[in-house]
Phi, psi and omega in degrees: 000144183290138178274149192291169177294155180313140173262337175287149168254358171201162183284131177289164175303133180089002187290343183257006182258146177307141181242128188276150171077020176242160176285142182237159178275181181230146177246131176249148172249130184231164169232138177229153184283128174255111176286333180298300186282326182092020192207168169275141183232153188257154173203154172260141179231132177255125173255129189292159175309145181070016187294143177222138173299343183269351184250147179256138185242145162295162183228138166253132171262120183244119196253148191256180184267185185298330180257013182250189174207203186295342177264356187307308177303320182295318179292320191250340196233359173051047184306319188297319182285313176306315185291315177299315180300313179300314177312309190295335173273002177072015182259010184228138170286140176295128183217162172262138179241124178245129182241098183271176170269112188273009174261098184272085179207166192291311175266089189261010175300150174271065183233166181068214175273098184296345181266006184288144187301323177295319176298310183296318175298330176298339180285324171301304177320321189302335175309312179286323176299320175296310185289317186270327186242317183281316182293326170298312178305309178296328173287337174283316186271347187229151177282090184243158168276131192251009173272164186293334184281355176239029178226133178236152174219129179215161187189166180250140178050245177308320178283345176282325170295324173301317185291319171294320176303296198280331184281316180286340179272355180217064188288351176266356177247332195222135175250341189235120183222132178224134174238120178261121181044044182311136191275177184293348168296355176298123179293160178294154185299327177294339178273320177302314186228074181286343180229089182303323178301319177293316179304321180298311187296316185268333180288129172277320181200129170239123191237131170231123180222164187190152172284146178286346171260017178281124184293343175272004186297342180299327171302314179292317186296316177292326172296311176296323175301318182296310178304314182295313185295333183258011180054045177266101180314133175195171172251133176237099195255114183247129171223169179292138176144172180252210178261079179202179187293340176300316180284319179297319181297316178295329172302317182283324175308311179291307194290320193290326175301339179278331200296141173066032171217163175305140188240126169276088186303333181289348179262359188291334183288352184270358185263101171183155174267313178239165176257186175260140174310131180297151175300343177274355181294160171278168187305127175084352180295135179269330181237156359292153179244144181252119182287162181292347174262016178068020162286165180235131177258128178249147185212104190233137185262112175211076192296332184271352188287156176254334171203135180237134180225168173243126175248106175247039187097301163273140181264132182243120174291134176258161182253139186259136178262184181294336178264014177083013173268137177250140187226147174198147172242123178285180172283182174290124185264134179301155188304157172087194184278132172227134169290153171203162178226158158272133171252104184255107186050043178091348187264113180286129182220160179279151176284118177299352183264002186240155165299147180250159188218133178281107187205167179057019183074017178203174172282123181232170170282158179224151172217138187259112171264138179308144178233115177301340175255026193258011183295345185283333177246024173281160180271105182248165185278073179223163178300140184243142169271204183222159174250124177246145179243114185239135178253144176214158182262117188277127178287337177285327180249350184059033178229163171282135181222168186223147174220160183251129184241119172269123166247134187294167175307135174089001183303309193286338179258009184245150165258014178293149162271144186237153169286164176236136172252115181269126193232124195246147181262182184264184175296144178082352176251190176201192194299338176290337197297310181305318185288325181263290183297320184281334180065032189301305184308314185291324177296319179280331170299322181293322181287317178302319184295328182265010179054031171274339181220149174288150169302130179211161167273139178237128182251110182268106195261157169272111187276004179277095188248342179284161171297145181089001178103281191288139175276142175267199177241008175278166194295327178297316178298310179299321180292324180295320177298314177305320173301311179301317175303309184281329178257348182246292193291310185292313173311315187294313180299317181288338170277340181254337186237154174289085179228154169292156195242003185258161183302323186289348178249023178234140172219150177229142185207152173194160180253145172059246174306320173295331168296322180292321181285334177287311181305301183297300178291333182281312183293326183277356176224055183289350173286345181262340190228143181258343188207136179238137174237125182244101181255128179047055190209173179170156180290144180292120184291337183266018183231076182297337181287336181268310191282324188301312184293318179305309180295323178295317175307308190294318183299315187285336184237027185299321182296313178297313174304316183287323180293311187283322189270126164282319175233126159249087190264119185242135186215153192219149175264053177067181186298341180280351180291123180304344189260353190304313181292316176303316187287324179291321171304312180295317178299317173300323179293316174302325172302312177302318183284348187069029171275127183274148179199166172233150189236139179219145173233146181216111182310146170146354177078207182266072192220170184286327172306326187287308191290336172293311183299324183292321174298315186303311191287317183295307181305338179284343180267342196283148165061028179258152181282000000 
């Protein structure tokens, strides 16, 4: 009967120390004929306690690093001791472990400059040696199970890269693959797993581990990110440590316990010690860390504080240690961007370890949670446009104002005139929000590269036009914004950038408060815009002073609105969106008035993941014949 998956999340003390009174395995040194290299080559073979030629065993091929050979694991890792102890504790399926020399060349000694090109290339050549020479030799000389489901490959550093390259590149030969601190020889994840669906079907376990202080962790992280995006089950295991045998021994201890048993994919995200630093951390900050299941670990030093909490919408009480550090691990946090604050003795402050963002009407910390559906705003290898910051003296307000401008790839080398989308933020935010929190440039870069959106200029405006900073929702404030849009922002953009200046090449969109501004200024000026986008917004049903004159205007001008607007696109973050009910009431009123619109929902509430998705969807509709 198969033994259960590991209960430990890291190796206990003494796991690699000789233990008296237990059965031990046996090590063989063997030589095999390598047609690939044209010489005899060496390998070490570990046979488990109680080994019998009458029984057939699965096989793990365990590979070394760039400066090692077939004895590197033996010298630095005591694999036979680790495995013997696991057998004694009933945690391991009996298996043969083969430790070959992964430098497939005639003089395969680890001498001289191990980074010499010929020696490095020999590590790639070893794939052919492994598949065509070593595996057939082992399966002839030892009683082995020879199907892919009973064959595993794993390795450290250079051998970790080999294991990922060879294992994932030969899923008809290996069902179990492990990379410990995989080195730069690791192929890009798109090459490693070009067909994620095939990998899901054929892999029994894919293990990726690394020390958090290892300079090579980026190679493991990029592979994990790709697998996460493509929903390929795997373990991404991060632990304290560098590029050394402390990490690699723990990797062998953990990985080997999974082998050749049923695997519960749903449990794999819990196998790690540390998380990955959030992409929104300041440079070199280790915390906050995001665990593979999107729980977040916070770690803050505040030795004089009496109480510290994390406010992520939900408040989490932190626990203080003797060194004055406060720590907590949250529940699993939903995808995308979130504002958060530290509450130190009740005072909300920004986390010094995080980038800060203007939101909630003040500077706040922000954290980006991985999103499997977030590839549309990822930084991809495509032509990139630019973000420009422009200040202008507005004739509407007689004040200096600022906007962020996205120009598409090739703008500076072209004489072409572009259409313009005027894009508005929400309450408590400003002109920076769409550029930073919203990822506008990456969304458009990706869409344009895929020919899903027309190249366009996007003017991200400051919608705060009332005195005192934040704009309100009364008609006077909305009218003030309309004046700023018409007399300040649009004239400035059209005088400073190569853009088209007719209605069919202008669009207006906004989220939440910006959606209200779009409804007010856009509906009243359909002679200026061909498309309006209203994200997570709607007229307030309980404010007749605001809605009655608007609906009266729309009733009187319904034919003109329908004729002028190619798109009146309304989107919502599902029923959990705080604007959902108002929007439903508003759309029923539009139906009564005969105003045409289209409607879209994307689950996620009143949040940036929804608005990023809205921008992507709306941009694909614009400025097309």
